[in-house]
C-alpha positions in Angstrom: -19.6 -30.7 -7.3 -21.3 -28.9 -10.2 -21.4 -25.1 -9.7 -24.3 -23.4 -11.4 -23.3 -20.6 -13.8 -24.2 -17.2 -12.4 -24.8 -18.6 -8.9 -23.6 -17.0 -5.7 -21.5 -20.1 -5.1 -19.7 -19.5 -8.4 -19.1 -15.8 -7.4 -17.6 -16.8 -4.1 -15.5 -19.4 -5.8 -14.2 -16.8 -8.3 -13.1 -14.6 -5.4 -11.5 -17.5 -3.6 -9.6 -18.5 -6.8 -8.3 -15.0 -7.4 -6.9 -14.8 -3.8 -5.3 -18.3 -3.7 -3.5 -17.8 -7.0 -1.8 -14.6 -6.1 1.9 -14.9 -5.2 2.2 -11.6 -3.5 -0.8 -12.2 -1.2 0.4 -15.7 -0.3 3.9 -14.3 0.5 2.3 -11.7 2.8 0.3 -14.4 4.6 3.3 -16.7 5.0 6.7 -15.1 5.3 7.8 -13.3 8.5 8.6 -9.5 8.4 12.0 -8.3 7.4 14.4 -8.3 10.3 15.6 -10.6 13.0 13.3 -13.0 14.9 13.5 -14.2 18.5 16.3 -16.7 17.6 18.3 -14.0 15.8 17.6 -15.4 12.4 17.3 -12.8 9.7 14.3 -12.7 7.4 14.1 -10.7 4.2 11.0 -8.7 3.2 8.2 -11.2 2.3 8.2 -9.9 -1.3 12.0 -10.2 -1.7 12.9 -12.2 -4.9 15.4 -14.3 -2.9 12.5 -16.1 -1.2 10.9 -19.2 -2.8 7.7 -18.7 -4.8 4.7 -20.2 -3.1 2.4 -20.6 -6.1 3.7 -23.3 -8.4 3.6 -23.5 -12.1 1.0 -26.3 -12.3 2.2 -27.3 -15.8 5.7 -28.3 -14.5 5.3 -28.6 -10.7 6.1 -31.8 -8.9 3.4 -33.6 -6.9 5.3 -32.5 -3.7 5.2 -28.8 -4.7 1.5 -29.0 -5.5 0.8 -30.7 -2.1 2.8 -28.1 -0.3 0.9 -25.3 -2.1 -2.5 -26.8 -1.1 -1.5 -27.4 2.4 -0.5 -23.7 2.6 -3.7 -22.5 1.0 -5.9 -24.7 3.2 -4.2 -23.1 6.3 -4.1 -19.5 5.2 -7.2 -18.8 3.0 -10.5 -20.3 4.1 -14.1 -20.1 3.0 -16.2 -19.6 6.2 -14.7 -18.8 9.6 -12.9 -21.0 12.1 -10.8 -19.1 14.5 -10.6 -21.8 17.3 -7.2 -23.0 16.2 -5.5 -19.5 15.9 -4.4 -19.3 19.5 -2.1 -22.3 19.0 -0.6 -21.0 15.8 1.4 -17.9 14.8 0.1 -17.2 11.3 -1.8 -14.8 9.1 -5.1 -16.0 7.7 -7.9 -14.7 5.5 -11.5 -15.8 5.7 -14.0 -15.3 2.8 -17.6 -15.5 3.9 -21.1 -14.3 3.1 -22.4 -11.1 4.6 -25.8 -9.5 4.4 -28.1 -10.1 1.4 -30.6 -7.3 0.5 -33.1 -6.8 -2.2 -32.6 -3.9 -4.7 -35.4 -1.4 -4.4 -37.7 -1.5 -7.4 -35.9 -4.4 -9.0 -37.6 -7.8 -8.8 -34.6 -9.6 -10.3 -31.6 -8.3 -8.4 -30.3 -8.4 -4.9 -27.0 -7.2 -3.3 -24.8 -9.7 -1.5 -22.0 -8.7 0.8 -18.7 -10.5 0.7 -16.8 -10.4 4.0 -13.1 -10.8 3.8 -11.6 -11.0 7.3 -7.9 -10.9 8.0 -6.3 -12.2 11.1 -2.6 -11.6 11.8 -0.4 -12.8 14.6 1.5 -10.1 16.4 4.8 -11.6 15.1 3.8 -10.4 11.6 2.8 -6.9 12.7 6.2 -5.3 12.5 5.8 -4.2 8.8 2.2 -2.9 8.8 1.2 -6.3 7.6 -2.5 -5.7 8.1 -2.3 -2.7 5.7 -0.2 -4.6 3.2 -2.6 -7.5 3.0 -5.6 -5.2 2.9 -4.1 -3.2 0.0 -3.3 -6.4 -1.9 -6.8 -7.7 -1.5 -8.3 -4.4 -2.7 -5.9 -4.4 -5.7 -7.1 -7.9 -6.6 -10.8 -7.7 -6.3 -12.2 -4.2 -5.7 -13.9 -2.8 -8.8 -13.2 -6.0 -10.7 -15.7 -8.0 -12.7 -14.9 -11.3 -11.0 -18.1 -11.9 -9.1 -21.7 -10.9 -9.4 -23.2 -8.8 -12.1 -21.0 -5.7 -12.5 -18.1 -4.8 -10.4 -17.3 -5.9 -6.9 -17.6 -2.7 -4.9 -15.8 -1.9 -1.6 -18.4 -1.1 1.0 -16.6 -0.8 4.4 -13.8 -1.9 6.6 -13.8 -2.4 10.4 -11.4 -3.7 13.1 -12.8 -6.7 15.0 -12.1 -8.4 18.3 -9.5 -11.0 17.8 -8.1 -14.0 19.6 -5.2 -13.4 22.0 -2.0 -12.3 20.2 -3.9 -11.5 17.0 -5.4 -8.4 15.2 -8.4 -8.7 13.0 -9.9 -6.5 10.3 -12.9 -7.2 8.2 -13.5 -5.8 4.7 -16.9 -5.8 3.2 -17.5 -5.8 -0.6 -20.8 -5.7 -2.4 -21.9 -7.5 -5.5 -25.2 -7.7 -7.4 -26.8 -11.2 -7.7 -30.1 -12.6 -8.9 -32.9 -13.2 -6.5 -33.7 -16.5 -7.9 
């Protein structure tokens, strides 16, 4: 698929690429909190250096490492929203989707487009303030950065949402400037 330069599709793809390539974010979405689980297995902090890296070096990675990476990304960071499978899994997941689009007053060329980033975390991950850790990392990666739209991606709001059973959900809204045509 050819993505038009300067299009909203390109901007959403830029945000998605920034998120999926971040080692710290993928660790927070994947590894269990520090401590013992129900089977008395000990888990180090998700950012502990003793844990395997999840983002491979694509220049030297094996085909198996690359497939494992894409399987993880396809499960943990999605464009759009599909929560129907969450109740059967115990994971953390991020959705990147479109929010409201509004014209800019007195500007016939520009509009503002919301970017909604929704985080779902299973209660098994909530022992180390995981929601806040993931939220902070997302803000570090994309807020006030020139990765999408014309200008900086601005943080607009954050709100808790109703979530599936055994989950918590929180939605962050960012705003970017886009062309009307």
